[in-house]
PLY file of the C-alpha trace (Angstrom):
ply
format ascii 1.0
element vertex 329
property float x
property float y
property float z
element edge 328
property int vertex1
property int vertex2
end_header
12.80 1.40 -1.73
11.13 3.73 -4.21
7.44 4.48 -3.90
4.77 6.63 -5.53
3.40 8.59 -2.56
0.14 10.51 -2.39
1.28 13.73 -0.71
-1.59 16.17 -1.33
-4.71 16.61 -3.42
-3.86 15.73 -7.05
-0.22 15.31 -6.06
1.84 12.11 -6.29
5.56 12.10 -5.60
7.96 9.36 -6.70
10.50 9.21 -3.89
12.42 7.08 -1.41
10.38 5.41 1.35
11.27 3.05 4.21
11.30 -0.65 3.38
8.33 -2.45 4.98
9.09 -4.84 7.82
6.95 -8.01 7.76
5.40 -9.09 11.04
4.57 -12.58 12.25
2.85 -14.61 9.55
3.66 -12.04 6.89
5.78 -12.20 3.74
7.73 -9.52 1.91
6.77 -9.18 -1.75
8.69 -7.43 -4.49
5.90 -5.73 -6.40
6.14 -6.24 -10.15
2.73 -5.03 -11.35
0.07 -2.89 -9.69
-3.12 -1.46 -11.17
-4.61 2.00 -10.68
-8.08 1.64 -9.14
-10.99 4.06 -8.99
-10.49 4.25 -5.21
-6.92 5.44 -5.82
-8.36 8.16 -8.05
-10.88 9.17 -5.35
-8.06 9.51 -2.82
-5.88 11.48 -5.24
-8.77 13.87 -5.87
-9.18 14.41 -2.12
-12.57 12.67 -2.02
-11.70 9.86 0.42
-10.98 10.85 4.01
-10.15 7.21 4.76
-6.96 7.71 2.77
-5.21 10.80 4.18
-1.91 12.06 2.75
0.88 11.14 2.94
0.13 7.57 1.96
1.27 4.92 -0.51
-1.81 3.98 -2.53
-2.39 0.93 -4.73
-3.92 -2.44 -3.88
-4.21 -4.38 -7.17
-0.85 -6.11 -7.08
1.21 -9.12 -8.05
4.88 -9.83 -7.48
7.53 -12.18 -6.15
8.08 -13.30 -2.56
11.43 -12.21 -1.11
12.94 -14.47 1.55
11.31 -17.10 3.76
10.10 -20.56 2.75
8.32 -19.24 -0.38
11.26 -17.18 -1.63
10.93 -16.58 -5.36
7.28 -17.60 -5.57
5.21 -15.62 -8.06
1.99 -14.49 -6.37
-1.10 -12.37 -6.78
-2.27 -10.56 -3.68
-5.63 -10.46 -1.95
-5.29 -6.99 -0.36
-8.15 -7.44 2.13
-6.74 -8.32 5.55
-9.27 -9.71 8.03
-9.21 -11.06 11.57
-10.11 -14.66 10.71
-12.04 -15.25 13.92
-15.22 -13.16 13.91
-18.62 -14.51 12.79
-18.22 -12.89 9.36
-14.83 -14.51 8.80
-15.78 -17.93 10.11
-18.92 -17.98 7.93
-16.97 -17.18 4.75
-18.03 -13.54 4.51
-14.63 -12.04 5.27
-15.44 -8.84 3.39
-17.83 -7.95 6.23
-15.23 -8.42 8.99
-15.50 -5.47 11.41
-11.71 -5.47 11.76
-11.01 -5.57 8.03
-8.11 -3.62 6.63
-7.05 -3.08 3.06
-3.64 -2.05 1.85
-3.55 1.58 0.63
-5.56 2.62 3.68
-4.07 3.25 7.17
-2.64 1.41 8.96
-1.40 -0.46 5.87
0.60 1.19 3.10
-0.22 0.25 -0.47
1.52 -1.36 -3.43
2.69 1.66 -5.45
6.15 0.74 -4.25
9.03 -1.66 -4.79
8.13 -3.72 -1.72
5.01 -4.70 0.19
4.27 -6.75 3.31
1.25 -9.05 3.36
-0.08 -11.96 5.45
1.00 -15.20 3.84
-2.62 -16.40 3.72
-3.40 -13.54 1.33
-1.00 -14.80 -1.35
-2.10 -16.98 -4.26
0.50 -18.71 -6.42
0.58 -17.66 -10.07
1.28 -20.34 -12.71
4.50 -19.85 -14.66
2.67 -19.19 -17.92
0.64 -16.27 -16.55
2.30 -12.82 -16.71
2.24 -10.93 -13.44
0.72 -7.91 -15.19
-2.29 -10.12 -15.90
-2.25 -11.66 -12.41
-2.53 -8.15 -10.91
-6.03 -7.99 -12.40
-7.28 -10.64 -9.95
-8.36 -8.00 -7.43
-10.59 -5.82 -9.64
-11.92 -8.94 -11.35
-12.78 -10.41 -7.94
-14.80 -7.31 -7.01
-17.04 -7.86 -10.02
-17.05 -11.66 -9.70
-18.42 -11.31 -6.16
-21.00 -8.73 -7.25
-22.23 -10.78 -10.19
-22.44 -13.93 -8.07
-24.68 -12.12 -5.58
-26.82 -10.62 -8.34
-27.42 -13.91 -10.12
-28.24 -15.64 -6.84
-30.94 -13.01 -6.17
-32.46 -13.24 -9.66
-35.67 -15.25 -9.97
-35.10 -18.58 -11.80
-37.69 -17.61 -14.42
-35.94 -14.35 -15.34
-34.12 -13.97 -18.64
-30.34 -14.04 -18.48
-29.66 -10.50 -19.72
-27.68 -7.74 -18.05
-27.04 -4.02 -18.38
-23.81 -2.57 -17.00
-23.47 1.14 -16.31
-19.84 2.18 -16.73
-17.18 0.73 -19.01
-14.16 1.12 -16.74
-12.28 -1.83 -15.29
-15.05 -2.83 -12.85
-17.79 -2.62 -15.47
-15.68 -4.57 -17.96
-14.85 -7.14 -15.26
-18.57 -7.50 -14.50
-19.24 -8.21 -18.17
-16.52 -10.87 -18.22
-17.79 -12.43 -14.99
-21.35 -12.53 -16.34
-20.15 -14.29 -19.47
-18.13 -16.76 -17.42
-21.28 -17.51 -15.40
-23.42 -18.16 -18.47
-24.97 -14.75 -19.24
-24.25 -14.10 -22.90
-26.45 -11.04 -23.54
-24.58 -8.19 -21.84
-24.73 -4.49 -22.74
-22.27 -1.93 -21.37
-23.19 1.76 -21.20
-20.12 3.95 -21.68
-20.45 7.62 -22.77
-16.72 8.13 -23.49
-16.29 7.61 -27.24
-12.71 6.34 -27.11
-13.41 3.90 -24.30
-16.61 2.70 -25.94
-14.71 1.98 -29.14
-12.05 0.17 -27.11
-14.67 -2.02 -25.40
-16.24 -2.89 -28.75
-13.17 -3.40 -30.90
-10.66 -4.70 -28.36
-12.88 -6.51 -25.86
-15.67 -7.74 -28.12
-18.45 -6.26 -25.98
-21.68 -4.57 -26.95
-21.07 -1.00 -25.77
-23.56 1.83 -26.22
-23.44 5.56 -25.38
-26.72 5.62 -23.44
-28.85 3.15 -21.54
-31.71 1.50 -23.39
-34.42 -0.99 -22.50
-35.31 -2.85 -19.32
-33.07 -5.62 -17.99
-33.37 -8.33 -15.33
-29.98 -7.34 -13.89
-28.51 -3.84 -13.85
-24.96 -3.42 -12.55
-24.02 0.12 -11.48
-20.25 0.18 -11.71
-20.13 3.99 -11.34
-22.21 4.88 -8.29
-23.38 8.42 -9.02
-26.91 9.70 -8.43
-27.55 9.78 -12.18
-26.48 6.16 -12.68
-28.56 5.03 -9.69
-31.54 6.81 -11.22
-30.90 5.00 -14.49
-30.55 1.67 -12.71
-33.80 2.05 -10.80
-35.61 3.10 -14.00
-34.31 0.27 -16.19
-34.39 -2.70 -13.83
-37.27 -4.96 -14.82
-40.09 -5.65 -12.34
-38.73 -8.32 -10.04
-35.22 -7.55 -11.24
-31.97 -6.90 -9.44
-29.74 -3.84 -9.13
-26.15 -4.62 -8.15
-24.42 -1.47 -6.89
-20.61 -1.52 -6.89
-19.62 2.09 -7.58
-18.77 4.64 -4.91
-18.94 7.83 -6.94
-21.46 9.70 -4.71
-22.88 8.91 -1.31
-26.57 9.60 -1.92
-29.35 10.32 -4.37
-30.81 8.83 -7.50
-32.76 5.76 -6.47
-36.48 5.69 -7.26
-37.51 3.93 -4.05
-41.20 4.07 -4.87
-40.73 2.20 -8.15
-38.33 -0.26 -6.54
-40.86 -0.99 -3.80
-43.89 -1.32 -6.09
-42.00 -3.45 -8.63
-40.16 -5.59 -6.06
-36.74 -4.68 -7.39
-33.89 -6.02 -5.28
-31.01 -3.68 -4.48
-27.67 -5.21 -3.53
-24.83 -3.05 -2.29
-21.59 -4.97 -2.60
-18.07 -4.34 -1.32
-14.89 -6.22 -2.28
-15.15 -10.05 -2.17
-14.83 -13.09 0.03
-11.60 -15.07 0.19
-13.31 -17.83 -1.79
-14.45 -15.35 -4.45
-10.86 -14.17 -4.78
-9.61 -17.74 -5.18
-12.35 -18.56 -7.69
-11.58 -15.41 -9.69
-7.86 -16.19 -9.76
-8.60 -19.71 -10.99
-10.87 -18.33 -13.76
-8.17 -15.83 -14.71
-5.48 -18.51 -14.85
-7.50 -20.98 -16.95
-8.73 -18.39 -19.46
-12.44 -18.29 -18.59
-12.24 -14.49 -18.30
-10.74 -14.06 -21.76
-7.31 -12.83 -22.87
-7.33 -9.84 -20.48
-5.22 -7.89 -22.95
-6.95 -4.55 -22.40
-4.40 -2.95 -20.08
-1.81 -0.24 -20.63
1.55 -0.66 -18.85
3.60 2.28 -17.61
6.57 2.69 -15.22
5.78 3.50 -11.60
7.81 6.70 -11.89
5.29 7.85 -14.53
2.39 7.24 -12.16
1.53 10.90 -11.60
1.07 11.42 -15.34
-1.02 8.25 -15.54
-3.43 9.62 -12.92
-3.76 12.87 -14.85
-4.41 11.00 -18.10
-7.13 8.89 -16.49
-8.84 11.99 -15.11
-8.75 13.79 -18.44
-9.93 10.75 -20.38
-6.70 10.55 -22.37
-6.30 6.82 -21.74
-8.84 4.62 -23.51
-7.64 1.45 -21.79
-9.90 0.34 -18.92
-6.87 -0.26 -16.70
-3.38 1.19 -16.38
-0.81 -1.13 -14.79
2.24 0.40 -13.16
5.49 -1.52 -12.92
8.39 -0.49 -10.68
11.21 0.92 -12.77
13.81 -1.52 -14.13
11.62 -4.55 -13.36
10.45 -6.70 -16.20
7.85 -9.39 -15.75
0 1
1 2
2 3
3 4
4 5
5 6
6 7
7 8
8 9
9 10
10 11
11 12
12 13
13 14
14 15
15 16
16 17
17 18
18 19
19 20
20 21
21 22
22 23
23 24
24 25
25 26
26 27
27 28
28 29
29 30
30 31
31 32
32 33
33 34
34 35
35 36
36 37
37 38
38 39
39 40
40 41
41 42
42 43
43 44
44 45
45 46
46 47
47 48
48 49
49 50
50 51
51 52
52 53
53 54
54 55
55 56
56 57
57 58
58 59
59 60
60 61
61 62
62 63
63 64
64 65
65 66
66 67
67 68
68 69
69 70
70 71
71 72
72 73
73 74
74 75
75 76
76 77
77 78
78 79
79 80
80 81
81 82
82 83
83 84
84 85
85 86
86 87
87 88
88 89
89 90
90 91
91 92
92 93
93 94
94 95
95 96
96 97
97 98
98 99
99 100
100 101
101 102
102 103
103 104
104 105
105 106
106 107
107 108
108 109
109 110
110 111
111 112
112 113
113 114
114 115
115 116
116 117
117 118
118 119
119 120
120 121
121 122
122 123
123 124
124 125
125 126
126 127
127 128
128 129
129 130
130 131
131 132
132 133
133 134
134 135
135 136
136 137
137 138
138 139
139 140
140 141
141 142
142 143
143 144
144 145
145 146
146 147
147 148
148 149
149 150
150 151
151 152
152 153
153 154
154 155
155 156
156 157
157 158
158 159
159 160
160 161
161 162
162 163
163 164
164 165
165 166
166 167
167 168
168 169
169 170
170 171
171 172
172 173
173 174
174 175
175 176
176 177
177 178
178 179
179 180
180 181
181 182
182 183
183 184
184 185
185 186
186 187
187 188
188 189
189 190
190 191
191 192
192 193
193 194
194 195
195 196
196 197
197 198
198 199
199 200
200 201
201 202
202 203
203 204
204 205
205 206
206 207
207 208
208 209
209 210
210 211
211 212
212 213
213 214
214 215
215 216
216 217
217 218
218 219
219 220
220 221
221 222
222 223
223 224
224 225
225 226
226 227
227 228
228 229
229 230
230 231
231 232
232 233
233 234
234 235
235 236
236 237
237 238
238 239
239 240
240 241
241 242
242 243
243 244
244 245
245 246
246 247
247 248
248 249
249 250
250 251
251 252
252 253
253 254
254 255
255 256
256 257
257 258
258 259
259 260
260 261
261 262
262 263
263 264
264 265
265 266
266 267
267 268
268 269
269 270
270 271
271 272
272 273
273 274
274 275
275 276
276 277
277 278
278 279
279 280
280 281
281 282
282 283
283 284
284 285
285 286
286 287
287 288
288 289
289 290
290 291
291 292
292 293
293 294
294 295
295 296
296 297
297 298
298 299
299 300
300 301
301 302
302 303
303 304
304 305
305 306
306 307
307 308
308 309
309 310
310 311
311 312
312 313
313 314
314 315
315 316
316 317
317 318
318 319
319 320
320 321
321 322
322 323
323 324
324 325
325 326
326 327
327 328
């Protein structure tokens, strides 16, 4: 098969790679759409020692099952592989499984490739009317769906239903869509990039501003740098909630004194539960998350250029979807 392989810092090589061999309980999937995630960018920049080169990145995928009883089935892929038997898994909190694995991180190769192996339980059928390029958005949407669900659950019942989102990339946009789907209509997205801010306003119908303003009951940090954490802890209302999704920097920024004195809840959130993923896919399929027409599609062989364009801010679209060459959806 062909694959886009991370071979060194800021280096991706489109080359031949061995076909994956499914194990017991696994299916082989022909990848037809796969998104570029912020974690892929971190690895490419050399900022993630959990993803050492050489490695096939990519975990936001959808495709078609090859062989077996589900041959030909169109599926979207939950990339989080868990043990299924620990207390976290049996209580429905699979994202906290101590044995969790995710494709694009050893020992599992990712989806920037023609083929991928996955446990059959991680596959969700895609209705015929849903393009696989849209179905590949289930994973990043599920990250934000899970985060928003936790944030709303922690919010006091008397609090206003307003939210501020820091960062207008795919995760921030997904958080805005999830909030709307869960009944929060007043959502503001902070995005300093002019082109992306215009895209969010004109293409996605969101209120996007260049700088944070005003206090909010819920603040979602979809960036995760010290400066955004400082903004979040300054603008969360007394008794409010900060939902922290981003992994930009490891430390710094939080005003712990203010958070303590004002009883501000901080929630760190990682990936999603299996139920969150299923719920997100259902919302995607039935249109509750909107048209989801804010992606840019490029061939997998052009992946290296796509990474460079994302880093330089040349792509205004919140998400670039790569499709293996010569495969239509």
